[in-house]
C-alpha positions, 0 to 999 in steps of 0.5 A, a space after each residue: 434815583 427814586 430809591 434814594 429819594 425814598 431812603 432820604 425821605 424815611 431818614 427825615 421822618 425817622 429824625 421827626 418821629 424821634 423828636 415827636 416821641 421824645 421832644 427833649 431829644 435833639 436829633 439830627 442828621 448831620 456831623 457831630 459837634 466837636 464836644 459831643 460823644 463820638 467826636 474823637 475824645 470819648 474818654 474824657 467825654 465819658 469821664 465828664 459824664 461819670 463825674 456828673 453822675 457821681 456828683 449828682 447821686 453820691 450816696 448811691 455809690 460808685 457801682 451805681 455811677 458806674 452802671 448809670 453811665 454805661 446805661 446813658 451811654 447805650 440807650 440811644 443807639 438801641 433806641 434809634 437803631 430799633 425805631 429805624 428798622 421797625 418804624 421807618 424800614 431802615 438800618 441806621 449807621 448807629 455805630 457812628 452815633 454822636 451823642 450829647 452829654 450834658 448834666 449827667 445824661 446822654 440826650 441828643 444824637 447825630 447820625 451821618 445822612 444818606 449812609 442807611 440801607 433798605 434791605 429785608 427785615 432779617 438782614 436789617 436787624 442783623 446789621 443794626 444789631 451788629 452796629 449796636 453791639 459795635 458802638 456798645 463794645 467800644 464804649 464799654 472799653 472806654 467807660 471801663 477805664 473809668 469806672 469798671 463795670 462787670 461784663 455780665 451786668 453791662 451786656 444783660 443790661 444792654 439786652 434789657 434796653 433792646 427788648 425794652 425799646 421793642 416793648 415800648 415800640 409795641 405799645 404805641 404801634 401795636 400793628 408792628 409785631 416787633 416783639 416777634 423779633 426779639 430772639 433774632 435782635 438778641 442773637 445778632 447783638 451776641 446777647 442771646 439769653 441775657 434778657 427775655 420777654 413775657 406776656 401779661 394779661 392786660 385788664 383789656 383782656 389783651 396780651 401784652 409783652 412785657 421785660 422778663 429781666 435777669 439783671 437789676 440796674 441798681 436804681 434802688 441805691 438812689 432810693 432805698 427800698 424802691 424797686 423797679 417795676 420790672 426789677 429781677 430782686 422781686 418775686 417774678 409774680 410780683 414783677 409781672 403783677 406790677 407790670 400788668 398794672 402799668 401796661 394796663 393803664 399806659 398801652 
């Protein structure tokens, strides 16, 4: 009984932490509403998401619309899974996540209550990473039926999302040595070598992990000439310089 109660409290604390960190995210432990992704009509819901993205970013072109749709579909399972493990000692059932699609974005999720697991850290990473990959694979198949994305591009971006989440969690919870487990997360998700981390020296003198990406997200197609700070289209030295400046201000 005590273990079950502890788990329930941890699940509630996880939801509270998500709502606090991201006030716009409608997160809860409950059944998935009938019109959300994960409720059974995923292809039509993904088609709606893709259509909204295409309408909102028409000049960016079809490749961007497809890649942006993919990034939207997978960011919440990765974020929630990693936060659950490292922040709340929970392996959450993210492979059963329901997601809210609205106005060209995916913001809000539902998870079944009472189905998370607690075990040692290595096993929770293994299980959660496998679940992230499972939901990603399903969503990838549905998206490609509507707007194909090259497999290497899609899964490199998923790897970036996983490692990027670790970096942001480290920035806000530096006592959690989350980035020490980056390789384990990628290996367990079947994404070994698809993204990487590097260290930069902040102006404070501290070392801080940053993304060492291998894949462009195509955001520059929305704003010609504007590259993300971690974009691999830039020389690596410039990327590191830009990320050093960003995390010196925000870590």
